[in-house]
N, C-alpha and C positions, 0 to 999 in steps of 0.2 A: 403722453407717455404712460400715465397710470391706466388708460382704456387698453393699451397693448398689453399690458401686465396681466389685468383683469381677463383680458380675452384669452391669454396663452394659461392662465390657471383654471378658468373655465374650460378650456379645450383638454387639458389635462386630466381635470376631473372626468370629463364625459369619456375620454379614452380608458381611463381606469376603472369606470363604472361598466364600458363596454367590454373591457378584458376580463372582467370579473365574470361578468354575464356570460362570455363566451366560454370560459373556463368551467363554469358552472354548469351550463345546459347545452354547451357545445353548439356545432355548425359545421355543416360540411360533412368531413371525415372523422371530425372529433365528436365522439358520444357525449362529451362533459362528464361532470361527476354526479349529476342530479338523477339521470335516467337508469345508468348502472345501478346506483344506489337503491332506486324505486323497483327497478325488477329483482334486484336480492331481496328487497323487504318481502314483494310479492311472493316470490319461493318460499321462503323463509315461512310466512304464513300458512302457506300452504301445508308446508310439511309439519309445523307445529299444531294446525288444526287436526290433522291426522292423525297424529300421535297422541292429544288431547280427546279424541272422540267427538271431534265437531266437524261438521260438513266445510266444503270451500268458503262459504259465507259467515262461519264462525257460529253456526248454532248447533247445540248439542243433538248428538245423531238421535238421543232418544225422543226429541221432541218431535218425531216423525212415527211414532208408534204408541199405542194405546194398549194397556193391558191389564189382566188379574193375576195376582197369584193366587195358584190353586194347591190342593195337597200335592199333586203330581207334577207340578211345574208351573211355568208362567204361560197362560194362553193369552194369543195375541187377539185383541177384539179387532183393532184396525192398524193399518199400517199405509202411510204414504207411499203409493209405488213409486214416484220419482224419488223419494227419500232415500237418504244413504244406508238404512237398515236393508230396504228392499233390493237397492241395486246391488249392494256388496253380497247380501247373503241369501237373496231370494226369498225372505219371510213373506208368509201370506197370512191374511185373517184366518182365524182358526187353528194355526200352527201351536202345539204347546210345546214350548221349549224346556226340555229336559235337563240339558247340560250346557253351559257355555264354557268354554276351554276346558282346563283339566278339573273344573268343579262342577258337581251336580246343583241344581237350583236349591236344594235345600239347605246347602253349605253355604249360601251367601243371600238370598232373598228372603230375609225375615220380614222386610218392608217393603214397598212401592218403591221408595227413595233409594234404598240399600240395591233393589235392583237395576234402579237406572243408574246409580254409580256404577255398578258392576259392567252392565253393559257398554257404559260409555268408557270404560276403563279398558274393556276387552277389544273393542272395535278395532284399534289399530294393529292388535295382534293378530299373527297367522292363525290362530286355534280355530277349530273347527267349530258349530254351535251343533248340537244334536236336538233335534225336533221331531214329535211325531205328527204325522200328516195324514190323514186318514186312518188307516190302522197299518200304517208303514214308520218303521224308526228310520231318519234318515239324517245325513251330515251335511251340514252346510257351509261352506258354498259347494264344496264338490257337487252333492247330489240335487241342487236348486230346483232343477224341473222334474224331479219324481212326483209323482202326486198333483201337479199343478194342473187338474182339470176344472171345467164349470162344475161337473158331479162334486169335488172337495171341497170348492169354494162354495158350494150351495149349503152343503153339510156344516160347514163351518158358519154360514150365516144362519142356520136353523140351530144353532148352539149345540150341534152334536159334540159329545166328547169322547173321541177316539181313545182307544184302551192300545196300549203299547205292547209289542210282542213280547211273549214270555221269553223268548231266546231270539237274540237279532246277530247275525253274522256280521253286522259293521263293528268296526274298531272303536272300542271306548277309552276315553281319556282319563275317566275317573279312575284313581288309584286301585279303588274297592271293586270297582267292576274289572279292570283290569286284574285283579288276583282271582276273582270269580271265573273268569274267562281261561285263565291258564290252569285252574284246577282241573276244569272241563275239559279242558285238552288233554292235560296228564292223564285223567280219568279215561279217555278215549284210547290213549296209547297204551294204557296197561291192559285194557280188553281186548286187544288186537293181537 
């Protein structure tokens, strides 16, 4: 009789473990709890990485770029063409970043670490980055293909330093530049 009781107890234990396994991992049409939880975790990690300035693997986006801070802006030395900054904005070696979002570089880039922190923070925002490529002032990512020629790349590799245009018709997000543009427009209206 003792053997029957032990057998029933063992069968009950195995059924209990099987039921827990089935409910957790699912089977057939039941997805269980673990699979949806893991999928939700992956989705939330992707979202959190994006808003924290990290690529899907969790690596900071600024790890895909090497740059120097110059008096006129941030000069891109190298950029991983498969990296997030090249993929999202179309940054190229030789580009001179003059504005990121609403701020000009001189307002936030007092050191390489400050510039990296601001770039990483602004990566997830929908703001444009203003760069000088060749002799053109362009907005990224909207104008990512402007000036992306082999000539521009070879000039960048040779260390050529393009000068920004004196007046650009491109919209500026820097408040000081917006005020200057507004004053220019009002002056033009007054002379007509």
